[in-house]
C-alpha positions as CSV (number, residue, x, y, z in Angstrom):
1,M,-0.1,0.1,-0.2
2,P,0.8,3.8,-0.6
3,T,1.4,5.2,3.1
4,I,-1.7,6.4,5.1
5,L,-0.8,9.9,3.8
6,S,-0.6,9.1,0.3
7,H,-4.3,7.8,-0.2
8,T,-5.5,11.6,0.6
9,A,-3.9,13.2,-1.8
10,V,-7.1,12.2,-4.7
11,P,-9.9,14.1,-1.6
12,L,-7.4,17.5,-1.4
13,T,-6.7,17.5,-5.0
14,L,-10.3,17.0,-6.3
15,G,-11.2,19.1,-2.9
16,I,-8.6,22.3,-3.0
17,G,-8.8,22.2,-6.8
18,L,-12.5,22.2,-7.1
19,G,-13.2,24.4,-4.2
20,N,-15.2,24.7,-1.1
21,R,-17.9,25.6,-2.7
22,L,-18.1,22.1,-5.1
23,I,-16.5,20.1,-2.2
24,P,-17.1,21.7,1.6
25,G,-14.6,21.4,4.0
26,R,-17.1,18.8,6.0
27,L,-17.2,16.7,2.2
28,L,-13.7,17.0,2.0
29,L,-13.0,15.5,5.1
30,A,-15.0,13.1,5.3
31,G,-13.6,11.9,1.7
32,I,-10.2,12.1,3.2
33,A,-11.5,9.3,6.2
34,A,-12.5,7.2,3.1
35,S,-9.5,7.2,1.3
36,I,-8.0,5.5,4.0
37,L,-11.0,4.0,5.6
38,P,-9.7,0.5,3.7
39,D,-6.4,0.2,5.0
40,L,-8.5,-0.5,8.6
41,D,-8.3,-3.9,7.6
42,V,-4.9,-4.2,8.6
43,L,-6.8,-4.5,12.0
44,A,-7.3,-8.4,10.3
45,F,-4.0,-9.0,11.3
46,R,-4.3,-8.9,15.0
47,L,-7.2,-11.3,14.9
48,H,-5.3,-13.4,12.9
49,V,-7.2,-13.5,9.7
50,A,-5.3,-14.3,6.7
51,Y,-4.1,-11.7,4.6
52,S,-5.4,-13.9,1.4
53,H,-9.1,-14.5,3.2
54,I,-11.4,-11.6,2.0
55,L,-11.6,-10.3,5.6
56,G,-8.1,-10.1,5.8
57,H,-6.1,-7.0,4.5
58,R,-6.7,-5.8,0.4
59,G,-10.1,-7.7,0.8
60,L,-13.4,-6.5,0.4
61,S,-12.6,-3.1,2.5
62,H,-10.7,-2.3,-1.5
63,S,-14.0,-3.3,-3.6
64,I,-15.8,-0.9,-6.1
65,L,-18.6,-2.7,-3.6
66,F,-17.4,-0.9,-0.6
67,A,-16.9,2.6,-2.2
68,L,-20.3,2.3,-3.7
69,A,-21.4,1.5,-0.3
70,L,-19.8,4.5,1.4
71,A,-20.7,6.2,-1.5
72,C,-24.7,5.5,-0.5
73,L,-23.7,6.5,3.1
74,A,-22.4,10.0,1.6
75,W,-25.6,10.2,-0.1
76,L,-28.0,10.1,2.5
77,L,-25.5,12.2,5.0
78,A,-25.4,15.2,2.1
79,P,-26.7,17.5,4.5
80,Q,-24.7,17.2,7.3
81,L,-22.2,16.7,4.8
82,R,-23.5,20.3,3.7
83,S,-23.1,18.6,0.3
84,S,-25.6,18.4,-2.4
85,R,-26.6,14.7,-2.4
86,P,-24.9,13.8,-6.1
87,V,-21.5,16.1,-5.6
88,A,-21.5,13.7,-2.1
89,F,-22.3,10.3,-3.6
90,A,-19.4,10.9,-6.5
91,F,-16.8,12.8,-3.7
92,I,-17.1,9.6,-1.1
93,G,-16.8,7.2,-4.1
94,L,-13.6,8.6,-5.3
95,A,-12.4,9.6,-2.7
96,T,-13.2,5.2,-1.6
97,V,-12.1,3.7,-4.4
98,S,-9.0,5.9,-4.8
99,H,-7.7,3.9,-2.2
100,P,-7.5,0.2,-4.2
101,L,-6.6,2.2,-7.5
102,L,-3.5,3.2,-5.6
103,D,-2.8,0.2,-4.1
104,M,-2.9,-1.7,-7.5
105,L,-0.1,0.2,-8.5
106,T,2.2,-0.9,-5.6
107,N,5.0,-3.6,-6.6
108,G,4.0,-6.0,-3.6
109,G,1.5,-7.8,-1.5
110,Q,-1.0,-10.0,-3.0
111,G,-2.6,-7.4,-5.0
112,V,-6.7,-5.9,-4.4
113,A,-9.8,-7.6,-4.8
114,L,-11.4,-4.9,-7.1
115,W,-14.2,-6.8,-8.0
116,W,-15.5,-8.6,-4.9
117,P,-18.2,-9.7,-4.9
118,W,-18.1,-10.9,-8.2
119,S,-14.9,-12.2,-8.5
120,A,-12.0,-12.9,-5.4
121,E,-9.2,-12.9,-7.5
122,R,-6.3,-10.1,-6.4
123,V,-6.0,-7.4,-9.1
124,F,-2.7,-5.3,-9.6
125,A,-2.0,-2.3,-12.4
126,P,-0.6,-3.1,-15.5
127,W,2.5,-1.1,-14.0
128,R,3.5,-1.8,-10.5
129,V,5.4,1.5,-10.4
130,I,4.8,2.4,-6.4
131,E,7.1,0.9,-3.6
132,V,4.6,-0.4,-1.2
133,S,5.0,0.6,2.0
134,P,5.5,-1.3,5.1
135,L,3.2,-3.1,7.0
136,D,5.4,-1.7,10.2
137,I,5.2,1.1,11.6
138,H,9.3,0.7,12.2
139,R,9.8,0.1,8.9
140,V,8.2,3.5,8.0
141,F,11.3,5.4,9.3
142,G,13.9,3.5,8.4
143,P,16.3,3.5,4.7
144,R,12.4,1.1,3.2
145,G,10.4,3.9,4.3
146,L,12.6,6.4,2.4
147,A,12.5,4.6,-0.4
148,V,8.8,4.2,0.1
149,I,7.8,8.3,0.4
150,H,11.0,9.0,-2.5
151,S,8.4,6.4,-4.6
152,E,4.9,8.6,-3.4
153,L,6.8,11.8,-4.5
154,L,7.2,10.7,-7.7
155,W,3.6,8.2,-8.6
156,V,1.3,9.8,-6.0
157,W,2.0,13.6,-4.9
158,L,3.8,15.0,-7.9
159,P,0.4,13.8,-10.7
160,A,-2.0,15.1,-7.8
161,T,0.0,18.4,-7.4
162,L,0.1,18.7,-11.2
163,T,-3.9,17.6,-11.5
164,C,-4.5,20.2,-8.6
165,A,-3.0,22.8,-10.4
166,A,-5.2,22.6,-13.6
167,L,-8.2,22.4,-11.6
168,L,-6.7,25.3,-9.6
169,A,-6.6,26.9,-13.8
170,W,-9.2,26.2,-14.7
171,R,-11.2,27.1,-12.0
172,A,-10.3,30.5,-12.1
173,G,-10.2,31.0,-16.8
174,H,-13.7,29.3,-15.7
175,S,-14.9,31.6,-13.3
176,R,-13.7,34.5,-15.5
177,F,-15.4,33.6,-18.5
178,W,-18.9,33.4,-16.5
179,R,-17.5,37.4,-15.0
180,Q,-17.4,39.0,-18.4
181,K,-20.3,36.8,-19.9
182,T,-22.7,38.6,-17.5
183,T,-21.6,41.8,-17.5
184,S,-21.5,41.6,-21.7
């Protein structure tokens, strides 16, 4: 997996890039939580659940169905998130599904159960460019952790920063366009 902090790159990129009029603060915080939530399955290790079990790491919590379930919850909670229902559904769904999609790009582990319950197969992306983060917190702060951080800066945070900049530029141009239309 990428480190837990890098899983927040997608909701942060979208939230900052699209702005708080579309992605209010509460929805952004919910999206950040949703992007991290699938990794609560690491608790399965403490419960002696096998990695390869559907309740194990990168199992059902890394599926599209799980992302849809959280998106449906966001639909219901949209007023509390200060958002419209469609925006809450889409944002939380994207934030959640970004987690397994990033994990699919890593060079370790057993893949993700993206298609569960339709398939229990664990899958990876065709390119596995992100260094997998160690599950042991002590190894995260060693030489292995530095390699992971370097990899995430290149493959997660650089594209996220460029995407955010593009969204900000689009918003600036888009708002200028509408201001010109309304003053003409």
